[in-house]
N, C-alpha and C positions, 0 to 999 in steps of 0.2 A: 504492499501501500504505501502511494507517494503521499509525502508529508508537505504541508506549506512552509516553507521558513518563517522565523519570527519578523517579524518587522517593527521599529520603532513604531511609539506612538505618534510622533510630531510627522513621520512621517504617511503612517495611516493616514492620519488627520488632511495631510494635504492632498491624497489620495481622494479621500472619499469628499471634500471641497471642491475640488477637478471634475469629478464625476457628476456632482449636484449641479455645477454650473452650468457644465455641457448640456442638461437634461433642462435646465431652467430655461438655456439661451435656445435650445432647441425647438423648447415648445413654446418660447416668444415668437422663435422666426415659423414655426407653421401658423400660428397665432397671424401675426405678421403676412404671411402670405396667402391665408384665407380671407383676410382682407382686403388685401390687393384684388385676391380674383374677383370678392364680390364688388368693388368699387368699381371694375374692369368692367364686370357684367352689366352693372347697372348705367353705366355710359355707353357701353355699347346699344343695350336696349335705348337708352335713349337718345342716341344719335340715329340709330335705324327707325325710331318712331318718330325723328324729327324732319326726314328727309323724304319731302313729296315723289311719289311715284311718276314721272318725268318722260315723254316720249318726243322726239324730233321729226319733222319731216324738214328736209335739205334737199332743196330746188337748186339745180344744174344746168350748167349746158357745156359743150365741148364742140367748136368747129374742127377739128382733126380726129376727134373719137381718143385723144387723151385726156390723161386728168393730171392736171398741174402739180407741183409741192405745199402749194397754196391752201388747194382744197383737200389734201390730205390731212394736212395740222389741223385744217378747220374741222373735217369729222372726228379727228384724234379728240381735239376741244369739245367736241360734245357729246361724245361720248361719254369723256370724263366729267358730264354732269347729266347724263340720263340713262335711263334703264333700256335706250334703244334709238338706234338712229334709222330711216327710213329715208334712202337717198333717190331720189327721182331726177331725171335729165330729159330734156326735150331736146334731146338728139342721140345717137347710139355711142357705143363707147366699146372703142376695142376689146378682147378678150385679156391682154397684158392689164389696161386699165382696170376692167370689172375685179381681178385676182388682186390687184393694189388697194381697191376699196374693202375689197371681202371682210378684212380684220374688223373695220369700225363701225359694218352696218348689219341690221337686222333683216334688212328685208332692199332689194333693189330694181328701179324699172329704168332701162338706157334704150328710148327710142325716139323717135320725132311724134309729138304730137300736137303742134302748134297750138299751145295755151300758154305758152311762156311760162314762169314762176310761178303761178297762180293756180295753172292748169297741176304744175307739179303738186303744188299744195293740197288740191283738192284730191289727186289720185293717193297721196301718201295717207291724207286724212282715213280716205274710203279704203285704204287695206287695212290700216291700224282700228278701223271701226270694225270690219268684217270680220278682223280676229279676234275681236272683244279685249283688245289692249287699252281702249279709251273708258271703259266700261268704268274701269278701278284707277285711273289716270287721274294726277292733280294738274297736272299741266300739260300742255302742248306747244313747242316751240314749232315756229316756223322760220326757218331761214334760207338764204340762198346765196351761192356764192358771188357777190357784187361786192363784196369785202374781204379783206387780209384779217382774218379774224381766227381765235382769238390773238392777240396783242402779245398777251401773255396767257392767263388764264380766264377763263369762264367765273372759277368759283366764288370767286368776291363779289361779283355784281349779282348772282342768285341771293347770296350769303346777305348782299344788302336789301335786294327787295322783298327776300322771305320776312323782315321785319316790318313788311306794308302787308298785311293780310288782309285787310279790308279791299286791295283792288281785286277785281274780277279778271281783267286782263293789262296787260302793260307789254312796253317797246324800251329799245335802247333811247331811240330819239323821237319826238315829235315836231309837226311844221305847222305852220299856220297859213298857207298858202291855199286858197280855196276857203278852208274850215279849219280847224286844229284836229291834226287826226293823228297817227300813229304810223309811223314809215316801215314799210313793211319787208324793210331787209332782214328785221329782227322782230317777232313778237313773240309773246308768251300768253297762252290762254288758258285759265286756271277753270276748274271744274264746275263752276256754273254757266259759263261760256261753252263749256264740251256739252252739256249737257242741255244747253236750251236747240229749241226746234228750229228758232229763227236764223240761229249761226250754222245750223245743218243743213238749211234748207239755201243760206247765201253761199255758203263754199259749194254747194252741190251745182250750182246753178251758173257757176264762172266755164265759160266758151269761150271759143277764137274769136278775137276782135279782129276788125278790118284795118285797125293801126295799132302798134304796141304802147303808144300813150293812152291808149283808152284802158288800160290794164291798170294803169293809175288811177285816172276820175272816175272808173266802175266799180274799182275793187277796193283799193287801197284806201283813197280818199273817202270811199261810202262805207267803210265797215265801222272804222271808231265812233262817228257820230250815231249808226244804226244800234249799234251796243249801247252805246248810252242814252239814247231816248227810248231803251228799254231798261233802262233801272241800271246795267252796268257802270262799275266804276272803273275807273281807268288812270295811267299814268304812266312817265317814264322814265328812267335811269338818267337820263340826263335832264336837267332843268328845264323847263318852257324857255326860260329868258336866259338862259346862261350867258346871253353876248348881248352886247346893245349892237343892234344893224343898224348903220347906217343908212341914210333915204339913198338910193339905187345901185345898193350893196344886195349881194345873194341871201335869201333867207333860209335857205338849207342850213342847218344847224351842221351838215358836213365840210361846207364852205369855210369852216374854222378848225381844221384837225389840230391843232398846235394847241389851242385851247382844250379842245376835249381831251386831248392825251396827258396833256402837262399838268392841268388841273383838277381833270374829272377823273383821270384813270381809265377815257375809254378805251374799249377793247376792240372797236371798227376802227379800219379805215378803208375806204370806198375806193375802188380800182379808181373809178372815172377822177381822183385826185391826179392822175397822172395820164389823163387824156383830156381832150377838149371839151368835154362834156360836161363837165364842171367846174363853176367859177370858183378859183381859190383865194380865199380873201386873204392868208396869209402866208409869210416866208417861207418859201417851199425848201429852201437850203438850210433853213433852222428845223423845218420838220423833219428832213432825211438826219440832221445832226441827234436829233430829238431820237429820232426809231433807235439808229446806230446803240444810243446808250440805253435804254429803256426796252427795247422789243429788238435786240439782234436777229432772232430767224425771222421775223416778217419783215426786216431789213434785207437780208440776203433775200429772201423770197421774192419782193420787188426789184430789186438791182437787179435780179435773174430773169423778169419780166419785163422790165423798164429800164434799160441799161444807159440812158439815158436820164432816169433820175436826178442822179446825183451830179451831175454838171448842168441841166435843164436851168434855163435863166428862169426868175422871176417875172411872170407877166403882171403890169398894172393892175391892182384891185378892182374888179368889175368890169375888165377889158372882154370878158365871154359874157353868150346870154345864159342864162339857168337853162338847164337843161328840162325836158317836159316830162321825162319818167324816165326808169330805170328798170324795168322789167324784166330783163335778160342782163346779165353779165357781159 
């Protein structure tokens, strides 16, 4: 039989004390771990409960059947803030292009339908409704490829607009031409509007128009007052009177990109900024420097699409006539 050697009392006390402390510390660590798990579970439940179920319909057009890098960035940005993106183009897309967008969408339709962006919105809406995905949706995003977006991320904008639960629908910017209305390059419709038979009738009535400007006058300009007259409340991420427009200058908010991006952290830059279709009332050189600093990836997309954008000389303010509308990119 083995025997345990004698141990001095003080050594024995030290061992007992050490083992006791380890047991107590282990107990404390276990309790702490349980508390952390409970806290994480509570936070996760709150986070999940707080996130609205949101889908997006993204309207696009491609003249050559290819998909531009900025479009991939846009789809990726939408995917990060939605439960699914439906991509509808008013043009065919090549097999290669379809493979490129596949990781970012839940459904795509790539063929000529002749109804511009609103026709794509209609088709995307109809597909989501047929699948039953709008029955439990909290929000539906309608967006098109006429802008570089997000310049960084859509998340701060959605977080900010979530603090305004009284709104039934909202957009990024609003324009007062003809009547106050949200610009249709980015709209968010909340549940009350999605359940509205009037909105359903409106979107399903979209049809081909004899001139592209009529998509603006018949749909973009009419949607906001129609819903407002039905009692739905609306607003925009960019304040309505964010800048004082001088007489004879453009009333389109997108004509002031330096102010929008620099002061309001705007996540959109219209592609028409680099064409003659949108009067830009602020210095383009300053804009490009701002983009290079604050949105380098978008800056790279712009330089690739418009190589002369960096060197382009600033035209006198108000020298271009305001565009009648922008139904397509």
